[in-house]
C-alpha positions in Angstrom: -14.5 5.2 342.8 -14.7 7.8 340.1 -17.7 7.7 337.7 -16.7 8.2 334.1 -18.4 11.1 332.4 -20.6 10.2 329.5 -20.2 12.1 326.3 -23.4 13.8 325.2 -22.9 12.5 321.7 -23.3 14.4 318.5 -25.4 17.5 318.6 -28.5 17.2 316.6 -29.6 20.3 314.7 -33.1 21.1 313.8 -33.3 21.7 310.0 -36.8 23.0 310.2 -37.2 26.7 310.5 -40.1 28.3 312.3 -39.8 31.3 310.0 -41.6 29.6 307.0 -40.9 30.4 303.4 -38.5 33.3 302.7 -38.7 35.8 299.9 -35.6 34.2 298.3 -37.5 30.9 298.2 -40.4 32.5 296.4 -38.1 34.4 293.9 -36.2 31.2 293.1 -39.5 29.3 292.5 -40.8 32.1 290.2 -37.6 32.2 288.2 -37.7 28.4 287.7 -41.3 28.6 286.5 -40.6 31.5 284.2 -37.7 29.7 282.6 -39.8 26.5 282.1 -42.7 28.5 280.6 -40.4 30.4 278.2 -39.0 27.0 277.0 -42.5 25.6 276.5 -44.0 28.4 274.5 -42.3 27.6 271.1 -43.1 24.0 271.5 -46.8 24.8 272.1 -46.8 27.1 269.1 -45.3 24.4 266.9 -47.9 21.9 268.1 -50.7 24.4 267.4 -49.4 25.0 263.9 -49.0 21.3 263.2 -52.6 20.6 264.5 -54.1 23.4 262.3 -52.1 22.2 259.3 -53.0 18.6 259.8 -56.7 19.4 260.2 -56.7 21.4 257.0 -55.1 18.5 255.1 -57.6 16.1 256.5 -60.5 18.4 255.5 -59.2 18.6 251.9 -58.6 14.9 251.7 -62.1 14.1 253.0 -63.8 16.5 250.6 -61.9 15.0 247.6 -62.9 11.5 248.7 -66.5 12.6 249.1 -66.6 14.2 245.7 -65.3 11.0 244.1 -67.9 8.9 246.0 -70.7 11.3 245.0 -69.6 11.2 241.3 -69.7 7.4 241.3 -72.9 7.0 243.4 -75.0 9.8 241.8 -73.6 9.2 238.2 -72.7 12.9 238.0 -69.5 14.8 237.3 -68.3 16.4 240.5 -65.6 19.1 240.9 -63.8 20.4 244.0 -62.9 24.1 243.7 -60.4 25.8 246.0 -60.2 29.4 247.2 -63.9 29.4 246.2 -65.9 31.5 247.0 -63.1 33.2 249.1 -59.5 32.5 250.0 -59.2 29.6 252.4 -62.6 28.1 251.4 -63.4 25.2 249.1 -66.5 23.4 247.9 -67.6 20.3 246.0 -69.8 21.3 243.1 -71.8 19.4 240.5 -70.9 20.3 236.9 -73.6 22.2 235.1 -73.4 21.5 231.4 -71.0 19.0 229.9 -67.2 18.6 230.3 -66.6 20.1 226.8 -69.2 22.9 227.1 -69.9 23.9 230.7 -72.9 26.1 231.2 -72.3 29.8 231.9 -73.4 29.5 235.5 -70.8 26.8 236.1 -68.0 29.1 235.3 -69.5 32.2 237.0 -67.7 33.9 239.9 -70.6 33.1 242.2 -70.6 29.3 241.5 -69.3 28.4 245.0 -71.6 30.9 246.8 -73.9 29.0 249.1 -76.5 31.7 249.0 -76.9 31.3 245.2 -76.4 27.5 245.2 -77.6 26.4 248.7 -76.7 23.1 250.4 -78.8 21.0 250.4 -80.3 21.8 247.0 -84.0 22.9 247.1 -85.0 20.0 244.9 -83.7 16.9 243.2 -85.0 17.7 239.7 -82.4 16.6 237.1 -83.6 19.5 234.9 -82.7 22.2 237.5 -79.1 21.5 238.2 -77.1 21.5 240.5 -78.6 19.0 242.9 -75.4 17.5 244.4 -73.4 20.5 245.6 -71.8 20.1 249.1 -71.4 22.8 251.8 -68.7 25.4 251.7 -65.7 24.3 253.8 -63.3 26.6 255.5 -59.7 25.8 256.6 -58.2 27.5 259.7 -57.7 31.2 259.3 -53.9 30.9 259.8 -53.6 28.2 257.2 -53.7 28.9 253.4 -53.8 27.0 250.2 -50.5 26.7 248.3 -50.7 24.9 245.1 -54.3 24.2 244.0 -56.2 23.1 241.0 -59.8 22.3 240.4 -60.2 18.5 240.3 -63.0 16.8 238.4 -64.3 13.3 239.3 -66.2 11.4 236.6 -68.8 8.7 237.3 -66.1 6.1 236.5 -64.1 7.4 239.5 -61.4 8.8 237.2 -59.9 12.3 238.1 -59.4 15.0 235.5 -57.9 18.5 235.5 -60.1 21.5 234.7 -58.9 24.2 232.3 -59.2 27.9 233.1 -62.3 28.2 230.9 -64.1 25.5 232.9 -63.7 22.8 230.3 -62.4 19.4 231.3 -58.8 18.6 230.7 -57.1 15.2 230.3 -57.0 12.7 233.1 -54.4 13.6 235.8 -51.1 12.3 234.6 -48.1 10.6 236.1 -48.0 11.0 239.8 -51.2 13.0 239.8 -51.8 16.5 241.2 -51.0 17.8 244.7 -53.1 20.2 246.6 -51.1 21.9 249.3 -51.9 23.7 252.5 -49.3 25.9 254.2 -48.8 27.7 257.5 -45.5 29.6 257.6 -42.8 27.4 256.3 -44.7 24.2 257.0 -46.5 22.5 254.0 -48.7 19.4 253.8 -50.1 17.9 250.6 -52.9 15.8 249.4 -52.3 14.0 246.1 -55.0 12.8 243.6 -54.0 10.5 240.7 -55.8 9.8 237.4 -57.6 6.8 238.9 -59.1 9.2 241.5 -57.1 7.8 244.4 -56.7 10.4 247.1 -53.7 10.1 249.4 
């Protein structure tokens, strides 16, 4: 009797190579990583710009709110001056003099200088003003102020404009005044209305 021959079946191939990683594998992986990195760089730069701009807007908003709070709580007229003492800097300062007749030091070029008017004030004597000035604040070096105007807060909480000669202007009208910060083409604004509301 004849024994039938059994078929060995399909041949299995070993897909593993004992050679390891080839140069082509490495080059393909590097090319994929380079492509993904090149695509991510603009997104990271946009995120960095947005973070710096958002931080500058929050700093301005916070300083304006602090100035209003200080005006009401200390019963003093407070102002927030921008690009003072230098570009990209701003400071909350107490009015020296009256809204109609500010004292000469209040309108001097060094009014925001923290060496001349330190924070905190050396004393709280109401005769030797200012006593309520805040520290000089600085926005990110790549962010700048766009539209700015000195804003004055009264003890009632109302917000007024300030004229070029340092005298107080009328209450902020209509929709209020916007302080803008810019970085390239991106712009963010903080608005103050006549009631002193900062948004």
